[in-house]
C-alpha positions as CSV (number, residue, x, y, z in Angstrom):
1,X,8.0,2.0,-0.3
2,X,4.9,1.0,-2.3
3,X,6.6,1.1,-5.4
4,X,9.4,-1.2,-4.0
5,X,6.6,-3.8,-2.9
6,X,4.6,-3.2,-5.9
7,X,4.0,-7.4,-6.4
8,X,2.1,-7.1,-3.1
9,X,-0.9,-5.2,-2.0
10,X,0.0,-2.3,0.0
11,X,-1.8,0.4,1.4
12,X,-0.2,3.4,2.5
13,X,-1.0,6.1,5.7
14,X,0.2,9.3,6.3
15,X,-0.4,9.4,10.0
16,X,-0.6,6.7,12.7
17,X,-4.3,7.2,13.2
18,X,-4.9,6.4,9.6
19,X,-2.5,3.5,9.7
20,X,-4.9,2.1,12.4
21,X,-7.9,2.4,10.6
22,X,-6.2,1.1,7.6
23,X,-5.2,-2.0,9.4
24,X,-8.9,-2.2,11.8
25,X,-10.5,-2.3,8.3
26,X,-8.0,-4.6,6.3
27,X,-6.6,-6.4,9.0
28,X,-2.9,-6.6,7.3
29,X,-0.6,-9.5,7.8
30,X,2.4,-7.2,8.1
31,X,2.8,-4.1,9.1
32,X,5.7,-1.6,8.4
33,X,5.4,1.7,10.1
34,X,7.8,4.6,11.0
35,X,8.8,5.7,14.3
36,X,8.4,9.2,13.8
37,X,4.6,9.4,12.6
38,X,2.3,12.5,12.2
39,X,-0.7,12.0,15.1
40,X,0.5,8.9,16.9
41,X,4.2,7.6,16.8
42,X,5.0,4.1,15.0
43,X,5.4,2.9,18.9
44,X,1.8,3.4,19.4
45,X,0.6,2.1,16.1
46,X,2.5,-1.3,16.7
47,X,1.1,-1.5,20.1
48,X,-2.5,-1.5,19.1
49,X,-1.6,-3.6,15.7
50,X,-0.1,-6.3,18.4
51,X,-3.1,-6.1,20.7
52,X,-5.1,-6.6,18.0
53,X,-3.6,-9.4,15.9
54,X,-0.7,-11.2,17.4
55,X,0.1,-13.0,14.6
56,X,1.0,-9.9,12.6
57,X,4.4,-9.2,11.4
58,X,5.4,-5.6,12.8
59,X,8.3,-3.4,11.2
60,X,9.6,-0.4,12.8
61,X,11.2,1.9,10.1
62,X,13.8,4.4,11.7
63,X,15.9,6.7,10.5
64,X,17.4,7.3,14.2
65,X,19.8,4.5,13.2
66,X,20.4,0.8,14.0
67,X,21.9,1.2,17.8
68,X,18.7,3.3,18.7
69,X,16.4,0.6,16.9
70,X,18.5,-2.6,18.5
71,X,18.3,-1.0,22.0
72,X,14.8,-0.2,22.3
73,X,13.6,-3.5,20.7
74,X,12.8,-5.5,24.3
75,X,10.6,-2.5,24.8
76,X,8.1,-2.7,22.6
77,X,5.9,-4.5,19.9
78,X,8.0,-4.6,17.0
79,X,9.6,-7.9,15.9
80,X,12.0,-6.6,13.5
81,X,13.9,-2.8,12.9
82,X,14.5,-1.4,9.3
83,X,17.1,1.1,9.8
84,X,16.6,4.0,6.8
85,X,18.2,4.1,4.2
86,X,17.5,0.5,3.1
87,X,18.0,-1.2,0.0
88,X,15.4,-3.0,-1.9
89,X,16.6,-6.6,-1.1
90,X,16.8,-5.9,3.0
91,X,12.9,-4.9,2.3
92,X,12.1,-7.9,0.4
93,X,13.9,-10.2,2.9
94,X,11.6,-8.2,5.2
95,X,8.7,-9.1,3.7
96,X,9.8,-12.9,3.4
97,X,10.8,-13.0,6.7
98,X,7.1,-11.9,7.8
99,X,5.3,-14.2,5.7
100,X,7.7,-16.8,7.2
101,X,7.1,-16.0,10.7
102,X,3.2,-15.2,10.4
103,X,2.7,-18.7,8.9
104,X,4.2,-20.7,12.2
105,X,2.6,-17.8,14.1
106,X,-1.0,-19.0,13.2
107,X,0.0,-22.5,12.9
108,X,0.8,-22.7,16.3
109,X,-1.9,-20.6,17.8
């Protein structure tokens, strides 16, 4: 994903705790988190990010299927789901959506 998003500033974390540490240090506007992370699940990462920055755009990435993603949407802190495998254009569309949503959230805050 980092290579796919090379035109953006991207940090990569190998675990949930590392992702939260990086988020706290850098305050990213968008967070893409895998659901199945070592050390702390993507659900937990999303919750911490949402509590820290309600305007952040959070995408949960899952290889567990589109049905799983949509069935759990209402109980999570994520904005969108991206089912693996995904195409470059799907990722770019998600980034663009995040830019628009964050702008809307910060304008109305």
